[in-house]
mmCIF file of the C-alpha atoms, coordinates in Angstrom:
data_MODEL
# 
_entry.id   MODEL 
# 
loop_
_atom_site.group_PDB 
_atom_site.id 
_atom_site.type_symbol 
_atom_site.label_atom_id 
_atom_site.label_alt_id 
_atom_site.label_comp_id 
_atom_site.label_asym_id 
_atom_site.label_entity_id 
_atom_site.label_seq_id 
_atom_site.pdbx_PDB_ins_code 
_atom_site.Cartn_x 
_atom_site.Cartn_y 
_atom_site.Cartn_z 
_atom_site.occupancy 
_atom_site.B_iso_or_equiv 
_atom_site.pdbx_formal_charge 
_atom_site.auth_seq_id 
_atom_site.auth_comp_id 
_atom_site.auth_asym_id 
_atom_site.auth_atom_id 
_atom_site.pdbx_PDB_model_num 
ATOM 1  C CA . MET A 1 1  ? 37.135  -13.349 -22.434 1.00 0.00 ? 1  MET A CA 1 
ATOM 2  C CA . ALA A 1 2  ? 33.663  -11.832 -22.195 1.00 0.00 ? 2  ALA A CA 1 
ATOM 3  C CA . THR A 1 3  ? 30.800  -14.175 -22.910 1.00 0.00 ? 3  THR A CA 1 
ATOM 4  C CA . ASP A 1 4  ? 28.118  -12.804 -25.202 1.00 0.00 ? 4  ASP A CA 1 
ATOM 5  C CA . VAL A 1 5  ? 24.944  -14.093 -23.520 1.00 0.00 ? 5  VAL A CA 1 
ATOM 6  C CA . ARG A 1 6  ? 21.732  -12.734 -25.095 1.00 0.00 ? 6  ARG A CA 1 
ATOM 7  C CA . LYS A 1 7  ? 18.550  -13.425 -23.241 1.00 0.00 ? 7  LYS A CA 1 
ATOM 8  C CA . ARG A 1 8  ? 15.060  -12.655 -24.601 1.00 0.00 ? 8  ARG A CA 1 
ATOM 9  C CA . ALA A 1 9  ? 11.976  -11.760 -22.435 1.00 0.00 ? 9  ALA A CA 1 
ATOM 10 C CA . ARG A 1 10 ? 9.004   -13.723 -23.194 1.00 0.00 ? 10 ARG A CA 1 
ATOM 11 C CA . LEU A 1 11 ? 5.222   -13.399 -22.201 1.00 0.00 ? 11 LEU A CA 1 
ATOM 12 C CA . ALA A 1 12 ? 3.581   -16.257 -20.342 1.00 0.00 ? 12 ALA A CA 1 
ATOM 13 C CA . ASP A 1 13 ? 0.048   -16.931 -19.401 1.00 0.00 ? 13 ASP A CA 1 
ATOM 14 C CA . VAL A 1 14 ? 0.076   -17.292 -15.557 1.00 0.00 ? 14 VAL A CA 1 
ATOM 15 C CA . PRO A 1 15 ? -3.280  -18.343 -13.896 1.00 0.00 ? 15 PRO A CA 1 
ATOM 16 C CA . MET A 1 16 ? -4.301  -16.278 -10.869 1.00 0.00 ? 16 MET A CA 1 
ATOM 17 C CA . PRO A 1 17 ? -4.232  -18.489 -7.737  1.00 0.00 ? 17 PRO A CA 1 
ATOM 18 C CA . GLU A 1 18 ? -7.491  -19.129 -5.963  1.00 0.00 ? 18 GLU A CA 1 
ATOM 19 C CA . PHE A 1 19 ? -7.476  -17.250 -2.602  1.00 0.00 ? 19 PHE A CA 1 
ATOM 20 C CA . GLY A 1 20 ? -11.077 -17.806 -1.726  1.00 0.00 ? 20 GLY A CA 1 
ATOM 21 C CA . MET A 1 21 ? -13.228 -15.251 0.465   1.00 0.00 ? 21 MET A CA 1 
ATOM 22 C CA . PRO A 1 22 ? -12.238 -14.323 3.927   1.00 0.00 ? 22 PRO A CA 1 
ATOM 23 C CA . SER A 1 23 ? -14.496 -15.759 6.631   1.00 0.00 ? 23 SER A CA 1 
ATOM 24 C CA . THR A 1 24 ? -14.124 -12.873 9.028   1.00 0.00 ? 24 THR A CA 1 
ATOM 25 C CA . GLU A 1 25 ? -13.914 -9.012  8.399   1.00 0.00 ? 25 GLU A CA 1 
ATOM 26 C CA . PRO A 1 26 ? -11.326 -7.285  10.564  1.00 0.00 ? 26 PRO A CA 1 
ATOM 27 C CA . VAL A 1 27 ? -12.859 -4.585  12.734  1.00 0.00 ? 27 VAL A CA 1 
ATOM 28 C CA . LEU A 1 28 ? -10.721 -1.817  13.874  1.00 0.00 ? 28 LEU A CA 1 
ATOM 29 C CA . PRO A 1 29 ? -12.038 0.543   16.692  1.00 0.00 ? 29 PRO A CA 1 
ATOM 30 C CA . GLU A 1 30 ? -12.598 4.178   15.606  1.00 0.00 ? 30 GLU A CA 1 
ATOM 31 C CA . SER A 1 31 ? -10.234 5.242   18.396  1.00 0.00 ? 31 SER A CA 1 
ATOM 32 C CA . LEU A 1 32 ? -7.401  3.633   16.517  1.00 0.00 ? 32 LEU A CA 1 
ATOM 33 C CA . TYR A 1 33 ? -7.842  5.853   13.442  1.00 0.00 ? 33 TYR A CA 1 
ATOM 34 C CA . VAL A 1 34 ? -8.333  8.954   15.730  1.00 0.00 ? 34 VAL A CA 1 
ATOM 35 C CA . ASP A 1 35 ? -4.955  8.212   17.344  1.00 0.00 ? 35 ASP A CA 1 
ATOM 36 C CA . ARG A 1 36 ? -3.172  7.726   14.076  1.00 0.00 ? 36 ARG A CA 1 
ATOM 37 C CA . VAL A 1 37 ? -4.369  11.095  12.720  1.00 0.00 ? 37 VAL A CA 1 
ATOM 38 C CA . GLU A 1 38 ? -3.360  12.849  15.896  1.00 0.00 ? 38 GLU A CA 1 
ATOM 39 C CA . ARG A 1 39 ? 0.161   11.219  15.713  1.00 0.00 ? 39 ARG A CA 1 
ATOM 40 C CA . PHE A 1 40 ? 0.255   12.181  12.069  1.00 0.00 ? 40 PHE A CA 1 
ATOM 41 C CA . ARG A 1 41 ? -0.560  15.768  12.730  1.00 0.00 ? 41 ARG A CA 1 
ATOM 42 C CA . ALA A 1 42 ? 1.871   15.921  15.599  1.00 0.00 ? 42 ALA A CA 1 
ATOM 43 C CA . ALA A 1 43 ? 4.709   14.621  13.354  1.00 0.00 ? 43 ALA A CA 1 
ATOM 44 C CA . MET A 1 44 ? 3.882   17.113  10.784  1.00 0.00 ? 44 MET A CA 1 
ATOM 45 C CA . GLU A 1 45 ? 4.017   20.034  13.366  1.00 0.00 ? 45 GLU A CA 1 
ATOM 46 C CA . ARG A 1 46 ? 7.361   18.765  14.666  1.00 0.00 ? 46 ARG A CA 1 
ATOM 47 C CA . GLN A 1 47 ? 8.720   18.833  10.982  1.00 0.00 ? 47 GLN A CA 1 
ATOM 48 C CA . GLY A 1 48 ? 7.212   22.407  10.394  1.00 0.00 ? 48 GLY A CA 1 
ATOM 49 C CA . TYR A 1 49 ? 4.678   21.231  7.792   1.00 0.00 ? 49 TYR A CA 1 
ATOM 50 C CA . GLU A 1 50 ? 1.481   23.137  7.395   1.00 0.00 ? 50 GLU A CA 1 
ATOM 51 C CA . ALA A 1 51 ? -0.102  20.842  4.751   1.00 0.00 ? 51 ALA A CA 1 
ATOM 52 C CA . CYS A 1 52 ? 0.371   17.290  3.421   1.00 0.00 ? 52 CYS A CA 1 
ATOM 53 C CA . ALA A 1 53 ? -0.861  15.536  0.227   1.00 0.00 ? 53 ALA A CA 1 
ATOM 54 C CA . VAL A 1 54 ? -2.068  12.058  0.593   1.00 0.00 ? 54 VAL A CA 1 
ATOM 55 C CA . TRP A 1 55 ? -2.414  9.815   -2.516  1.00 0.00 ? 55 TRP A CA 1 
ATOM 56 C CA . ALA A 1 56 ? -3.772  6.271   -3.133  1.00 0.00 ? 56 ALA A CA 1 
ATOM 57 C CA . ASP A 1 57 ? -4.629  4.796   -6.378  1.00 0.00 ? 57 ASP A CA 1 
ATOM 58 C CA . ARG A 1 58 ? -7.988  3.060   -7.173  1.00 0.00 ? 58 ARG A CA 1 
ATOM 59 C CA . GLU A 1 59 ? -6.536  -0.520  -6.762  1.00 0.00 ? 59 GLU A CA 1 
ATOM 60 C CA . HIS A 1 60 ? -5.031  0.337   -3.248  1.00 0.00 ? 60 HIS A CA 1 
ATOM 61 C CA . SER A 1 61 ? -7.491  2.967   -1.981  1.00 0.00 ? 61 SER A CA 1 
ATOM 62 C CA . ALA A 1 62 ? -8.471  0.574   0.882   1.00 0.00 ? 62 ALA A CA 1 
ATOM 63 C CA . ASN A 1 63 ? -5.026  1.169   2.319   1.00 0.00 ? 63 ASN A CA 1 
ATOM 64 C CA . LEU A 1 64 ? -5.832  4.769   2.530   1.00 0.00 ? 64 LEU A CA 1 
ATOM 65 C CA . SER A 1 65 ? -8.781  4.152   4.699   1.00 0.00 ? 65 SER A CA 1 
# 
């Protein structure tokens, strides 16, 4: 016998946690980015790609950096 269970979604106000501000800024050397781009281009070449589209939304654009 199947049980007829109906659940309703409800909205709730959830406060944002306080994360504070970081005390240090991570610093990555330019050579790291140069290496990443070179490895990316090599991977594209191995796959036979001539072009690639890269997308980042406004909220996460720092990840693109």
